[in-house]
N, C-alpha and C positions, 0 to 999 in steps of 0.2 A: 504494500500500500503505500502511496506516494503520500508525505505529509505536506502540511502548508509549506514550509520552508524550502522543502526539496522542489515543490510545484514551483514556486516563485523562482529558484535557482535553475530550474529547468527552461522556464520560458524567456527569462532573462538570457540565457546562453543561447537558446534558439532564435529568439530575435537578433541578438548582435550577429549570429550566422546570416540569418537572412537578410538584415539590413546592409551589413559591412561587405560579406563575402560574396553575394550574390547580386552584384550591381546590375547584371543583365536582366534581371526578374523584376523591374521596375514598373512593368505593366499592372494596371488597377487589377487587384483580386489575387494576383500571382503569389504575392508574398504571404497573403492572408492564407490561401490554399495550403502552400506549402509548410505553414507553421501549424495549421490546425491538423495535415498529416502527420507531422513530426510529434505533436503533443498528443496523438492518437496513439502513435506506436509506443512512445514512453509512458503514458499514463493508462491507456485503455480507454480514455474517456472522450466522447463525440464533444467538439469545442466549435464554437463561432469565434472567428478572429478578424477584428476590423482594426487596422493600421492607419492611423493619421499622422500628421506631420510630427506632432511632439506627444502622442498617447497612443497607447495600445489597449484595447478592450479584448478581454477574453471572458466569454460567457460559456457554461455549460448549465446543465439541468440541476445542479446545486448551488452554483456559485457564479459570483460576477467578479473578475478582476480589472482594474484599471493600472496601467501603469503609465505615469505622466511625467516627462521631464519639465520641472518647473522651480520657481524660486519662492512661491509663496504657500503660505499654512494653509492646509486645508479647510475649508469654509465649512465643511459638513462634519467636522469632527466635533465632539461634545464639547460644550462649553466647559464641563467638569476640568477638562484637560487643559492646562494653562499653556499658552503658545511659547515655543522656546524661540527668544525673540532676539537672539544674538547670533552670530555666525552665518552661514548660507545655507539653503535648500537646495538640494541638486535635483532631487527626484520625489515623488511619492508613488507607492504602491498601495492600493486601496482595494480590499477584497469584501464583499458583502455574501455571506453565506446564507443558508436557509434561517428562518426566524430573525432574532436579535443579535446573531454572530456576525462581528465584523472585525477587521484589523486594518490599520494604518501603519506602513513601514516608511518613515520619513527620513531619509539620507542627508546628513547634515555635514557640513566643513566649516573650517575656520572658528574654532571656537577653542576655549580655556578651560583649565580645571575648576576656575573660579565660576565659570558660566555654569557648570554642572551643579557647583554647590548652590548657585543662586536659584538654578531651575529646581533644586529639591526642596530649597525652601517655599518657592511657588507652589509646588505640589501640595507640601504641607498646610499652607496657607487654605488651598482648597478642599482641604479634608483626606487627603491621600497619606497611608502608611506608607512610609518608605524605608528602604536598606541599601545602602551603597556600600560598595566594596572598590576600593583603589588597590591597584598595583604599583606602587611607588610614583614615579612620574611618568609610567608608561600608557596607564589607561585603567579602564576598570567596567564598573557596570552599576546602574542605577535601577533599581526594580520598585515597583509601588503596587500598591492594591486600593481601590475604592468602589467597595459593592460588588458589582459582576465586572468592573473593567480592571484592567492591569496595565503596566508599562514595563518595558524592558530596553533599556538606554545602554547599549554595549558602545565603548568609545574609546579610541586611541589617542591619546594626548600627545605623542610623538609627530603624529600625522595630522592632528588637528581634525579627525574626522570620527563619523559613529552613526549608528542607525537607532533611531528611537520607534520602536515598535508599540504601539498602542491598541489594545484589543477589549473586546466584550465578549464573554462567554456566560450567556444567561443559564 
């Protein structure tokens, strides 16, 4: 069975392959069909893929995933999740599953350890229970829980990048 994280890695790898290694396949629909076939072979699931300029949408019978190159905070993310307002957003991967289960993976760069500590304080101000683990000056993780929502922020302070995963599992 392919887990959510593996699903996203498979999709990103396939999209990179299709978008960058198959420049001759720019005809409308060809990349979508190639990606749909590759995903079916990798996961056994039938999916519909729609590739736009800066966004890819993948829909199957159980979920909808949107991968977007963007520099903006997701507007449809719960107000209970404070905006990480330092650094730079590179892309957002949003998955809506059956019911009220959803995940946002926000890829960030150009931030510091102080920015992480400030974000942990902002979470606490909104009622989140948090736990932080730092590995010296190299990086670490910030985890949090509020009701059915959770966060996992894995970051590398040497590279000044990381991924903030926000999810809801009712």
